[in-house]
C-alpha positions in Angstrom: -9.9 -106.6 -37.6 -8.8 -106.0 -41.3 -9.7 -108.3 -44.2 -6.5 -110.0 -45.7 -6.1 -110.3 -49.2 -3.3 -112.4 -50.7 -1.1 -110.2 -52.8 1.8 -112.3 -54.3 5.5 -110.0 -54.7 8.3 -110.8 -56.4 11.5 -109.4 -56.3 13.4 -108.6 -59.7 16.2 -106.7 -58.0 18.5 -108.3 -55.5 18.0 -105.4 -53.3 14.4 -104.8 -53.2 12.9 -104.4 -50.1 9.2 -106.1 -49.6 6.4 -103.2 -48.6 5.4 -103.4 -44.7 3.1 -101.6 -42.6 5.0 -99.4 -40.1 2.1 -99.9 -37.3 -0.5 -101.8 -36.5 -3.8 -100.5 -38.2 -1.7 -98.4 -40.9 -3.8 -97.9 -44.1 -0.3 -97.9 -46.5 2.7 -99.7 -46.1 6.5 -98.1 -46.7 7.9 -98.4 -49.8 11.5 -98.7 -50.7 13.8 -96.9 -53.1 15.5 -100.4 -54.8 18.6 -98.4 -56.3 19.9 -94.4 -55.5 18.1 -91.9 -57.8 19.0 -88.2 -58.3 16.3 -86.0 -58.9 17.4 -82.6 -60.1 15.0 -79.3 -59.8 12.5 -79.0 -62.1 12.7 -83.1 -63.2 11.0 -86.3 -62.9 12.0 -89.5 -62.7 11.1 -93.0 -62.3 12.3 -94.5 -58.7 12.4 -98.4 -59.1 11.2 -100.4 -56.5 12.7 -103.7 -57.6 9.4 -105.2 -57.1 6.5 -106.9 -59.3 3.1 -108.0 -58.2 0.2 -109.8 -58.9 -3.3 -107.9 -57.3 -6.2 -110.1 -57.2 -8.8 -109.0 -59.4 -11.7 -106.0 -58.0 -8.3 -105.0 -56.3 -5.6 -102.1 -57.1 -2.8 -100.9 -54.9 -2.8 -97.0 -54.6 0.7 -95.6 -54.9 0.5 -92.4 -52.5 3.0 -89.6 -51.1 4.2 -90.4 -47.7 3.4 -87.1 -45.8 6.5 -86.6 -44.3 8.1 -86.4 -47.5 5.8 -83.9 -49.3 5.9 -81.7 -45.9 9.6 -81.3 -45.5 11.0 -81.4 -49.0 10.2 -80.4 -52.4 9.3 -84.1 -53.7 6.2 -85.0 -54.8 4.2 -87.9 -56.9 3.3 -87.1 -59.9 0.4 -88.9 -60.6 -1.1 -89.2 -57.3 -2.8 -91.2 -56.5 -1.1 -93.8 -59.0 -2.7 -97.2 -59.5 -1.3 -100.4 -60.2 -3.9 -102.6 -62.0 -4.5 -106.4 -61.5 -3.5 -107.2 -64.3 0.2 -105.3 -64.6 3.0 -107.7 -63.9 6.1 -105.5 -64.6 8.4 -103.7 -62.3 6.9 -100.8 -60.0 8.1 -97.2 -60.2 7.9 -94.5 -58.3 7.2 -91.8 -60.6 8.6 -88.5 -58.3 9.3 -84.9 -59.1 11.6 -81.9 -57.9 9.3 -79.2 -57.6 12.3 -76.7 -56.6 12.9 -73.7 -58.6 16.0 -73.1 -58.4 19.9 -75.5 -57.7 21.6 -74.2 -54.5 25.5 -74.5 -54.5 26.9 -77.5 -51.9 25.7 -81.0 -51.4 22.5 -82.7 -52.4 19.3 -82.7 -50.6 18.2 -86.1 -48.9 15.3 -87.9 -47.3 16.7 -87.3 -43.7 14.9 -85.0 -41.3 15.6 -81.5 -41.7 17.5 -81.4 -45.2 14.5 -80.3 -47.5 14.1 -77.3 -49.1 15.2 -75.9 -52.5 17.8 -78.1 -54.6 19.1 -81.2 -56.0 17.9 -84.2 -53.9 19.3 -87.9 -53.9 17.2 -90.7 -53.1 19.2 -93.9 -51.7 18.6 -97.3 -51.8 16.7 -98.4 -48.8 14.8 -95.1 -48.6 11.0 -94.9 -48.0 9.8 -93.4 -50.8 6.1 -93.9 -51.2 3.5 -95.7 -49.5 1.0 -98.8 -51.0 -2.9 -99.1 -50.1 -4.8 -101.9 -50.9 -8.4 -101.1 -52.4 -11.3 -102.8 -53.6 -12.2 -101.4 -57.5 -16.0 -102.4 -58.5 -16.6 -102.4 -62.1 -18.6 -99.5 -63.4 -21.7 -100.0 -65.2 -23.2 -97.5 -67.2 -26.8 -96.6 -67.8 -27.5 -93.8 -70.0 -30.0 -91.5 -69.3 -31.9 -88.2 -70.4 -31.1 -85.9 -67.2 -28.8 -87.1 -64.5 -30.1 -84.2 -62.3 -33.4 -85.8 -62.0 -31.3 -89.0 -60.3 -31.1 -88.8 -56.9 -29.5 -85.6 -54.8 -28.3 -82.5 -57.1 -26.2 -80.3 -54.8 -26.0 -77.7 -57.5 -22.6 -76.2 -58.5 -18.6 -77.4 -58.5 -15.2 -76.5 -58.7 -15.6 -73.7 -55.7 -19.3 -73.3 -55.6 -19.2 -73.5 -51.9 -17.2 -70.2 -51.3 -14.3 -69.6 -49.4 -13.8 -69.7 -45.8 
């Protein structure tokens, strides 16, 4: 059984939807758009959720993409995962970018299945646009040392050092 942590939530827009788990045992809760938003190719916008939260100290809410949106559309969360700190009390907005390179003629794309690809997207109020994951955040206590390679196991290399498979 999962631990339960109380997070207080306030609807700051009448049409806001409180996030919810889609299935028992899910790590992420679906987050909904609070208003219609147009995202042109190459644009980055802040999609309002209509929600404010009070997160207990020692926790954060991570804002992560929904896999279906990433797979079926050209929409991406720009700072993924985003962090909502325990001291933040303003409205939560989801930073979304349309990585389409060209505009297509015709109607706007939506998040509905099968309507992805290049072009302008329209997010509708009530669309599931991201997910929230609650995470513990331990406090870092730095201790200066002369050489970190002498502490623990140094695997060596980085930035592609394990090669291609």
